[in-house]
C-alpha distance (Angstrom), angle and dihedral (degrees) to the residues before:
residue distance angle dihedral
X1 . . .
X2 3.80 . .
X3 3.79 123.7 .
X4 3.77 114.6 -100.1
X5 3.76 148.3 91.7
X6 3.81 121.9 -27.8
X7 3.81 119.1 -161.7
X8 3.79 124.9 -157.6
X9 3.79 119.1 -166.2
X10 3.80 106.9 -168.3
X11 3.81 105.6 164.7
X12 3.78 109.7 176.9
X13 3.76 150.1 166.6
X14 3.81 113.3 -101.6
X15 3.82 115.7 -156.3
X16 3.84 99.5 173.9
X17 3.80 134.2 5.5
X18 3.79 107.5 -74.3
X19 3.79 141.1 162.0
X20 3.79 108.7 -133.2
X21 3.80 125.9 -162.5
X22 3.80 114.6 -150.1
X23 3.82 121.0 -164.8
X24 3.79 132.1 -173.4
X25 3.79 111.3 -162.7
X26 3.79 135.5 -177.1
X27 3.83 110.1 -143.9
X28 3.80 119.3 -159.1
X29 3.81 111.6 178.7
X30 3.82 101.1 -45.6
X31 3.82 96.3 -28.8
X32 3.83 118.8 102.8
X33 3.81 122.2 -156.4
X34 3.80 118.1 -168.1
X35 3.81 113.1 -125.9
X36 3.79 94.2 177.7
X37 3.80 142.7 -16.8
X38 3.79 126.8 -162.1
X39 3.79 134.7 177.4
X40 3.77 121.3 -156.2
X41 3.82 129.1 179.8
X42 3.79 109.7 -145.6
X43 3.80 133.9 -174.0
X44 3.80 127.7 -160.5
X45 3.78 121.2 -103.6
X46 3.82 113.4 -98.1
X47 3.82 90.6 -118.7
X48 3.80 132.2 21.3
X49 3.78 133.3 -3.6
X50 3.80 104.8 -90.6
X51 3.80 116.3 150.2
X52 3.78 117.6 -93.8
X53 3.80 119.7 -136.7
X54 3.80 115.6 -110.2
X55 3.80 117.2 176.6
X56 3.81 121.7 168.2
X57 3.80 132.9 174.7
X58 3.79 135.1 -169.9
X59 3.80 135.8 175.1
X60 3.80 115.3 -126.8
X61 3.80 134.8 -178.1
X62 3.80 124.1 -109.2
X63 3.80 119.6 -88.1
X64 3.79 136.4 179.7
X65 3.79 120.8 -105.5
X66 3.78 131.7 -166.1
X67 3.80 139.2 -178.8
X68 3.80 112.0 -62.8
X69 3.82 95.7 26.3
X70 3.79 116.0 133.0
X71 3.79 137.8 -146.4
X72 3.82 109.3 -142.5
X73 3.82 125.7 -160.4
X74 3.79 110.4 -165.2
X75 3.79 129.7 176.9
X76 3.80 133.6 177.3
X77 3.78 138.0 173.5
X78 3.80 108.0 -112.0
X79 3.81 102.1 178.5
X80 3.79 129.3 17.0
X81 3.79 122.2 18.1
X82 3.80 103.9 -12.0
X83 3.81 95.4 -142.1
X84 3.82 95.6 48.3
X85 3.84 93.1 105.6
X86 3.81 115.0 72.4
X87 3.83 116.9 -178.2
X88 3.81 110.2 -123.5
X89 3.80 107.0 -105.1
X90 3.81 92.9 164.9
X91 3.80 98.9 67.7
X92 3.81 113.0 -168.3
X93 3.81 92.2 2.2
X94 3.83 88.2 69.4
X95 3.83 90.8 40.1
X96 3.80 92.4 -109.5
X97 3.79 145.0 80.8
X98 3.78 129.5 -87.4
X99 3.85 106.4 -112.1
X100 3.80 115.9 -94.1
X101 3.80 142.0 160.9
X102 3.82 126.5 -130.1
X103 3.81 112.9 -155.9
X104 3.81 127.9 -155.8
X105 3.80 116.1 -91.2
């Protein structure tokens, strides 16, 4: 995988104020390497449950990949109600994007 900019789009529904930790990991066999980690404090919309835009980028060095390796997206509530961030699985219907990762080319 070449060095470069990684983009995480993690639009989600926020039900209560929460600090969410987002991790992108490269997993080779049982060894995890952190590509990027972000923390974001989010508050619910005043009205309704439309998705809120979350877009994060990070530069990472190159690393070797081989068959069977995995890209892992992990998120967890760090402060506030842990389950207050819900990734947007509804796409446009929730006025947001389904989470995705853009890798360097």
